[in-house]
C-alpha positions as CSV (number, residue, x, y, z in Angstrom):
1,X,-19.8,-78.0,224.5
2,X,-20.1,-74.8,226.3
3,X,-20.1,-75.4,230.4
4,X,-23.0,-74.3,231.9
5,X,-22.7,-72.8,235.4
6,X,-24.3,-75.2,238.7
7,X,-27.7,-74.1,239.6
8,X,-26.1,-72.3,243.2
9,X,-23.2,-70.6,241.5
10,X,-23.6,-66.9,241.7
11,X,-22.9,-64.6,239.0
12,X,-19.1,-63.2,238.2
13,X,-19.3,-59.7,239.7
14,X,-18.3,-56.9,236.5
15,X,-14.8,-56.4,238.0
16,X,-15.0,-52.2,239.5
17,X,-12.3,-50.1,240.0
18,X,-11.2,-49.2,243.9
19,X,-13.3,-46.0,244.5
20,X,-10.5,-44.0,245.3
21,X,-10.1,-43.7,241.4
22,X,-13.7,-43.0,240.7
23,X,-13.9,-40.1,243.6
24,X,-10.9,-38.3,241.7
25,X,-12.6,-38.5,238.4
26,X,-16.3,-37.2,239.8
27,X,-14.4,-34.6,241.6
28,X,-13.2,-32.9,238.6
29,X,-16.5,-33.3,237.5
30,X,-18.1,-31.4,239.3
31,X,-15.4,-28.6,239.8
32,X,-16.0,-28.2,236.5
33,X,-19.7,-27.3,236.9
34,X,-21.4,-30.1,235.6
35,X,-23.6,-31.0,239.0
36,X,-26.5,-32.5,237.0
37,X,-23.9,-34.0,234.4
38,X,-21.7,-35.7,238.0
39,X,-25.3,-36.3,240.3
40,X,-25.9,-38.7,237.2
41,X,-22.9,-40.8,237.1
42,X,-22.5,-40.8,241.3
43,X,-25.8,-42.6,241.1
44,X,-24.7,-44.7,238.5
45,X,-21.5,-45.5,239.4
46,X,-22.1,-46.1,243.1
47,X,-25.2,-48.3,241.8
48,X,-22.8,-50.8,240.1
49,X,-20.3,-51.1,243.6
50,X,-24.2,-51.8,246.0
51,X,-25.5,-54.6,243.1
52,X,-21.4,-56.2,244.3
53,X,-22.4,-55.2,247.0
54,X,-18.9,-52.9,248.4
55,X,-21.4,-52.1,250.4
56,X,-18.4,-49.9,251.7
57,X,-16.6,-48.1,248.3
58,X,-20.1,-47.4,247.7
59,X,-20.4,-45.2,250.2
60,X,-17.4,-43.2,250.2
61,X,-18.1,-42.6,246.5
62,X,-21.6,-41.1,247.7
63,X,-19.6,-39.0,251.2
64,X,-18.1,-37.5,248.5
65,X,-20.4,-36.3,245.9
66,X,-23.0,-35.3,249.1
67,X,-20.3,-33.4,250.5
68,X,-18.7,-31.6,247.3
69,X,-22.6,-31.2,246.0
70,X,-23.6,-28.9,249.0
71,X,-20.2,-27.2,249.3
72,X,-21.0,-25.6,246.2
73,X,-24.6,-24.7,246.8
74,X,-25.8,-27.7,245.1
75,X,-28.7,-28.7,247.7
76,X,-30.7,-30.4,246.1
77,X,-28.1,-32.3,244.2
78,X,-26.8,-32.7,247.4
79,X,-29.7,-33.7,250.0
80,X,-30.6,-36.5,247.4
81,X,-27.0,-38.2,247.1
82,X,-27.1,-37.2,251.8
83,X,-29.8,-39.8,251.1
84,X,-28.5,-42.5,248.9
85,X,-25.9,-42.4,251.2
86,X,-28.3,-43.3,254.4
87,X,-30.3,-45.3,252.4
88,X,-27.3,-47.9,251.4
89,X,-26.3,-47.7,255.0
90,X,-29.5,-49.7,255.2
91,X,-28.8,-52.1,252.1
92,X,-25.2,-52.5,253.7
93,X,-27.1,-54.1,257.5
94,X,-24.5,-50.9,258.9
95,X,-23.8,-50.4,262.4
96,X,-25.2,-46.7,264.0
97,X,-22.2,-47.1,266.1
98,X,-20.3,-43.9,266.6
99,X,-18.1,-43.7,263.2
100,X,-20.8,-44.2,260.9
101,X,-22.8,-40.9,263.1
102,X,-19.6,-39.1,262.5
103,X,-20.1,-39.9,258.5
104,X,-23.6,-38.2,258.6
105,X,-23.0,-35.3,260.4
106,X,-19.9,-34.7,258.0
107,X,-22.9,-34.4,255.6
108,X,-24.6,-32.1,257.8
109,X,-22.4,-30.4,258.4
110,X,-22.0,-29.5,254.7
111,X,-25.9,-27.9,254.3
112,X,-24.9,-25.0,254.4
113,X,-27.0,-22.7,257.4
114,X,-28.3,-19.0,256.4
115,X,-30.4,-16.1,258.6
116,X,-33.5,-15.2,256.0
117,X,-32.7,-11.0,255.5
118,X,-34.3,-8.9,258.2
119,X,-35.7,-4.9,258.2
120,X,-36.1,-5.0,254.1
121,X,-37.8,-2.1,252.8
122,X,-38.2,-1.6,248.9
123,X,-39.2,-3.6,245.9
124,X,-36.2,-4.9,245.7
125,X,-35.0,-5.5,249.2
126,X,-38.5,-7.3,249.5
127,X,-37.7,-9.9,245.5
128,X,-34.1,-10.8,247.6
129,X,-36.3,-11.9,250.7
130,X,-39.0,-13.6,248.5
131,X,-36.1,-15.5,246.8
132,X,-34.5,-15.9,251.0
133,X,-37.3,-17.8,251.5
134,X,-37.7,-20.0,249.1
135,X,-34.3,-20.9,249.6
136,X,-34.7,-21.4,253.2
137,X,-37.4,-23.3,252.6
138,X,-36.2,-25.6,250.1
139,X,-32.4,-26.2,252.6
140,X,-34.9,-27.3,255.1
141,X,-36.8,-29.6,252.7
142,X,-33.5,-31.2,252.0
143,X,-31.6,-31.9,254.7
144,X,-35.3,-32.9,256.8
145,X,-35.6,-35.2,254.5
146,X,-32.0,-36.6,254.9
147,X,-32.3,-36.5,258.7
148,X,-35.6,-38.0,258.5
149,X,-34.1,-41.1,256.2
150,X,-30.9,-41.6,258.9
151,X,-33.0,-41.4,261.8
152,X,-35.6,-44.6,260.4
153,X,-32.2,-46.7,260.0
154,X,-30.4,-46.1,263.2
155,X,-33.8,-46.9,265.3
156,X,-32.7,-50.5,262.9
157,X,-29.6,-50.2,263.5
158,X,-29.0,-48.7,266.6
159,X,-29.1,-49.0,270.0
160,X,-32.5,-46.4,270.1
161,X,-35.9,-47.9,268.8
162,X,-36.8,-43.5,268.7
163,X,-34.2,-43.0,266.3
164,X,-30.8,-41.5,267.7
165,X,-30.9,-38.4,270.0
166,X,-27.8,-37.1,268.1
167,X,-29.2,-37.0,264.8
168,X,-33.1,-35.4,266.7
169,X,-31.1,-33.2,268.3
170,X,-29.4,-32.0,264.6
171,X,-33.0,-32.1,263.0
172,X,-34.4,-29.9,266.2
173,X,-31.1,-27.9,265.6
174,X,-31.8,-26.9,261.9
175,X,-35.4,-26.8,261.8
176,X,-35.5,-23.8,264.1
177,X,-32.1,-22.0,262.8
178,X,-33.8,-22.2,259.3
179,X,-37.1,-22.5,258.4
180,X,-38.8,-19.5,257.5
181,X,-41.0,-19.5,260.4
182,X,-40.5,-21.5,262.9
183,X,-42.6,-24.6,263.9
184,X,-42.2,-25.0,267.8
185,X,-44.0,-27.9,268.3
186,X,-41.8,-30.1,264.9
187,X,-38.9,-28.1,267.1
188,X,-39.7,-29.4,270.1
189,X,-40.8,-33.1,269.1
190,X,-37.1,-34.0,267.7
191,X,-35.7,-32.0,270.9
192,X,-37.2,-34.3,273.4
193,X,-35.6,-37.3,271.9
194,X,-32.2,-35.7,272.2
195,X,-31.7,-36.2,275.4
196,X,-29.9,-32.7,276.1
197,X,-31.4,-30.3,277.6
198,X,-29.6,-27.1,278.3
199,X,-29.8,-26.6,273.8
200,X,-33.3,-27.8,274.0
201,X,-33.6,-24.7,277.0
202,X,-32.0,-22.5,275.0
203,X,-33.5,-22.8,272.7
204,X,-37.0,-22.0,274.5
205,X,-35.2,-19.4,275.6
206,X,-33.6,-17.6,272.3
207,X,-38.1,-18.5,270.9
208,X,-39.3,-17.1,274.3
209,X,-37.9,-13.3,273.1
210,X,-39.0,-13.6,269.4
211,X,-42.1,-14.8,269.8
212,X,-45.8,-13.0,269.8
213,X,-47.0,-12.4,273.3
214,X,-48.2,-15.8,274.9
215,X,-46.5,-18.1,272.9
216,X,-43.8,-18.5,275.5
217,X,-46.0,-20.7,277.9
218,X,-47.8,-22.7,275.6
219,X,-43.8,-23.9,274.1
220,X,-42.5,-24.1,277.4
221,X,-44.9,-26.1,278.7
222,X,-45.8,-28.1,275.0
223,X,-42.3,-29.6,275.5
224,X,-42.8,-30.5,279.6
225,X,-45.4,-32.4,278.7
226,X,-44.1,-34.3,275.4
227,X,-41.1,-35.3,278.0
228,X,-43.6,-36.7,280.8
229,X,-45.5,-37.9,277.8
230,X,-41.9,-40.5,277.3
231,X,-42.6,-41.1,281.2
232,X,-39.1,-38.9,281.4
233,X,-40.1,-36.9,284.3
234,X,-36.1,-36.3,285.3
235,X,-35.7,-34.6,282.1
236,X,-39.0,-32.7,282.1
237,X,-37.2,-31.2,285.6
238,X,-34.6,-30.2,284.7
239,X,-35.6,-28.4,281.5
240,X,-37.8,-26.7,283.6
241,X,-35.1,-25.4,286.0
242,X,-32.0,-24.4,282.6
243,X,-35.4,-22.3,281.9
244,X,-35.3,-20.4,284.6
245,X,-31.4,-20.4,285.5
246,X,-31.4,-19.3,281.5
247,X,-33.9,-16.3,281.6
248,X,-32.7,-15.0,284.7
249,X,-29.0,-15.0,283.2
250,X,-30.6,-12.8,280.7
251,X,-32.6,-10.7,282.5
252,X,-35.9,-11.5,281.1
253,X,-39.4,-12.8,282.8
254,X,-40.2,-16.4,283.1
255,X,-43.6,-16.5,282.0
256,X,-46.2,-16.5,285.0
257,X,-49.9,-17.9,283.6
258,X,-52.1,-20.5,285.1
259,X,-50.0,-22.8,282.5
260,X,-47.0,-22.2,284.1
261,X,-48.8,-23.0,287.6
262,X,-50.5,-26.0,286.1
263,X,-46.7,-27.7,285.2
264,X,-44.9,-27.0,288.2
265,X,-48.1,-28.2,289.9
266,X,-47.6,-31.1,287.7
267,X,-44.0,-31.7,288.4
268,X,-45.2,-32.0,291.9
269,X,-47.8,-34.8,291.8
270,X,-46.2,-37.0,289.3
271,X,-43.0,-37.4,291.9
272,X,-46.2,-38.8,294.1
273,X,-48.9,-41.9,293.3
274,X,-52.2,-39.8,293.2
275,X,-53.8,-40.6,290.1
276,X,-57.4,-39.1,292.2
277,X,-54.9,-35.3,292.4
278,X,-53.5,-36.2,289.2
279,X,-57.1,-36.0,287.5
280,X,-58.8,-32.8,289.6
281,X,-54.8,-30.7,288.9
282,X,-56.1,-31.5,285.2
283,X,-59.9,-30.7,285.8
284,X,-59.2,-27.5,288.0
285,X,-56.7,-26.2,285.2
286,X,-59.0,-27.1,281.9
287,X,-59.4,-23.6,280.7
288,X,-56.0,-23.2,280.4
289,X,-54.7,-27.3,278.8
290,X,-58.0,-26.7,276.1
291,X,-55.5,-23.4,275.1
292,X,-53.5,-26.2,272.8
293,X,-55.5,-29.0,271.4
294,X,-52.8,-31.3,271.3
295,X,-52.3,-31.4,275.3
296,X,-55.9,-33.2,276.5
297,X,-53.9,-35.7,274.4
298,X,-50.5,-35.4,275.7
299,X,-51.7,-35.7,279.7
300,X,-53.7,-38.9,278.4
301,X,-50.2,-40.3,277.4
302,X,-48.5,-39.3,280.5
303,X,-51.2,-40.5,282.0
304,X,-50.9,-43.8,281.1
305,X,-47.7,-43.9,281.2
306,X,-47.8,-42.6,285.0
307,X,-50.9,-44.2,286.7
308,X,-51.3,-47.3,283.9
309,X,-54.5,-45.6,282.3
310,X,-55.3,-46.5,279.2
311,X,-55.9,-44.5,276.1
312,X,-59.2,-43.4,275.4
313,X,-59.3,-43.4,271.3
314,X,-56.7,-44.2,269.0
315,X,-54.6,-40.2,268.4
316,X,-55.6,-38.3,265.7
317,X,-53.8,-34.7,264.7
318,X,-50.6,-32.3,264.1
319,X,-48.7,-34.5,266.3
320,X,-50.2,-38.1,264.8
321,X,-46.7,-39.8,264.0
322,X,-45.8,-38.2,267.6
323,X,-47.9,-39.7,269.4
324,X,-48.0,-43.3,267.3
325,X,-44.4,-43.2,268.5
326,X,-45.0,-42.8,272.3
327,X,-47.2,-45.1,272.0
328,X,-45.7,-48.0,270.7
329,X,-42.0,-47.1,273.5
């Protein structure tokens, strides 16, 4: 009579070879140019290691595959494995520490950075431009998916509830450098979490040099208000100081507008327990504040952070996720 397994006995794990054997085998498939075949093998083989709870080896296999595919220009394949790498970190409950962040950084650096060509004239060149823009959009979407997944993992298994500052910085820089049409609001929403005001200032100054007239003061004001909505008065002041310093060294002009005057006064008012002064300032500069539909919402968050004023209504719109994140802090 055959022996029956005990009710609480775990099923025997299938014998799996050391990860290195599969990594070397799959490298050959990629080098032969069979990227699709390799992709399916990376997913199916790593799934066996995950099922056996051999997460460290699964991660080694997936990381190798992602880096190889990205290095070969297979952006979609590489990004798919990059996201799988992060999902495996979560399944394995891997801590967001410096060693693991190094591995995420290694994959991130494999995403290509290619500037979209400028000054094109004839039809062939326009066709190339169209193709380059399409490729850039794909790169941005793929890299963003990977880094957003990494941010989610880092918020669950790391010390920062809003996600790792380093990952926010990576995403901000990639969005800025690679997007065919830069959305400074989205870029800034990650920079404010990135804890590097020097890089943030450099990006703003670079943007000032190529944006449409009247967008430069909006970009600076938005950045400052976002930082203040986090209750981060020190970084807001540091950012303004750094932008002014870099503008001067680049022989550019710092924007002079009512909106910039409002920001300067606001930074001074928030040093004091002076809600009536805050409200007066907001009323006096309302015509400048309404230039961006999100500024009043950010100011509501600032009033809550600095003066305990309850917000009037749930926050919606372009910064919905950002505002929700700020409110949960």
